[in-house]
N, C-alpha and C positions, 0 to 999 in steps of 0.2 A: 980293453977298457971301453966302456960305453961312451958314445958321443952324446953331447948335450945339444938339444935343438931349442932354439928360441923362436917363439911365434912372432911373426912380423905383424905389427898392428896395421889393420886395413879398415878403413872407415866404411861403415855400411852406407854412408852418404857420398862415397867417393865419386860416383857418376851423377850425383844430384846437382842440377843447376836449373834455375827457372826464375819465375817472377813475372813481371809485367813492366810496362814503361815507367811505372812509379815505384816498383819494389824489386830489388835484386836479391836473389837467394843463392848463396854459395856455401859449400861445405867449408868449415874452418880448417885450417892447416892442423896437422897432427900436433898434439900437445901432451905433456905429462900433467897428471892431475893428482891431487892429494886431498883426501878428506881428513881434516885436522880437528881434533877436540882437545881442549886444554883449559885449565883454570887460569885465572888472571896472573897468578904468581909465575907461571911458566912462560908468559908472553915475551918478556925481554930476551930470554935465551933463544926461544923459537924465532923471534924476529931477527936476531943477529944471524942465526944459522941460515935463514931464508933470504937474508939481504933486503928485507923490507919490513916496515913497521906494520904488524897485523892490526887492521882496523878494529875498533871496539864500539862502534855505534851502528844501529840498524840501517840497512840499505846502503852501506858504505863499502868501498873497495879502495885498495892501494895498488898502484902499479909502479914497478921499477924495472926498466928495460923490457924484457920479454916475459916477466913474471908478474902475476897479479894475485892478490889475496882478496877474497870476497867474504864479507861477514854474512853468515847465514843464521846465526843465533847467538845467544849470550856466551856460548863456549864452543862455537863451531864455525869453521872456515872452509872454503873450497880454494885451494891454491892451484893456479893454472900456470904452467911454464911452457910457452910456445917455442922455446929453444930445446925442449924435450930433455932437460937436465934430470939427473937422478935425484928427485926430491927426497926419497927415503934415505939415500946416502948423506944428503945435506943435514938430516936430522939425527943421524946415527949416534953422534956423540953428545947430543943435547941432554943435560941432566934434568931430572924432575919427572913429574907425572903428566903424561899426555898420551893421546892415541893418534896415530897417523896410519892411514890406510891408502895404499896406492890404488886409485880408481881410474887410471889411464885407459884401461881396456873396457871399463864399464860405460864411460861417457863418450859422447861425440857432440859436435856443435855445428850450428848453422849460423852464418853471418847474414843478417837481414838488414838491408840498407836501402836508402832512397827516400824521397819525399813522402812516400806512403808507408814506410816501415812501421811507424807508430800505429797507424790505423790497421795494418795487416795483423800486427800482434794483438791489438785490442779486439780483433774478431774472435779470439779464443782465450784471452786473458782478462780477468775482471779488474785488474789494477789500473789506476790512473797513470798512464805512461807519458803524460804531457811533460815537456821539458821542465816546466815549473815544479812538478811533483816528483819527477824521476829524471834528475839532471845527469849530465855526463859523469860517469863513475858510480852511479847508483846501481845497486844490484838487489835481487830478491829471488828467493825460492817461492815459486807460485805454480799455477796450473796453466796449461795451454790446452784447451779442449779438455780431455780427460787424462792428460799426461802431466806428471810433475816435471817442471823445468826450472832452470836457474837463468835469469835474465841479467845481463850486464849491458848498460848503455855505454858504448865506447866513443861515440861522437853524437852530434846533434841528430843525425838521421841514420845512425848505425847501432845495431844491437848484436850481442853474441847470445845465442840461445843454446844452452847446454841441456842435453837430455840423455837418458839412458839409451844405450844402443838398441835395446829391445823395443823402444818406443820411437826410434828414429824415423822409420818409414811413415808411421802415423803422423808424427809431428811435421815431417817434411811435406806430406800430402795435404795436411790442413793448412800449412803455411802457403803452399802453392795455390790452393783454393782461395785463401784470404787475399793473396797478392793479386789474383785475377779479379776478385770482387772490388778491390781498391781501384783498379783500372777502369771500372765501369762508371 
């Protein structure tokens, strides 16, 4: 009988560390991720299965324990589980029409923190990331340089920057450059 091999997830940013005296850049811990699309009628059952209430307003997120759900559009969420739970299994028995795709191997993330985090991100992102306009828990799919990213503000001076693995070196390099510029 043939053996089944499972690929171990390895972050392309595993050895990435950097920043400046004002900005810390660290790869985020490995996480399970789910791209979820659903109509409003499916939200109660999906929320129950995921153990958190899916947010339904722009730029909002909900966190319960190690799991977060980020609103990306009227019918779209990114669910991140830092405990690496099997999110697809959690939704396996949910009735109704919805689409769930495991994107754990597609995405990676960088944690950007420190007093210069906001300025470093604004070096490549056109959004107003001030605490007044982008408070703790705010999230957005946007651009950083020429790459699509998803930003989540997790604390006053800390952001989670999700990007596709194929753009990770570019995003990491641009973040490193921006962090150095903030230090000047």
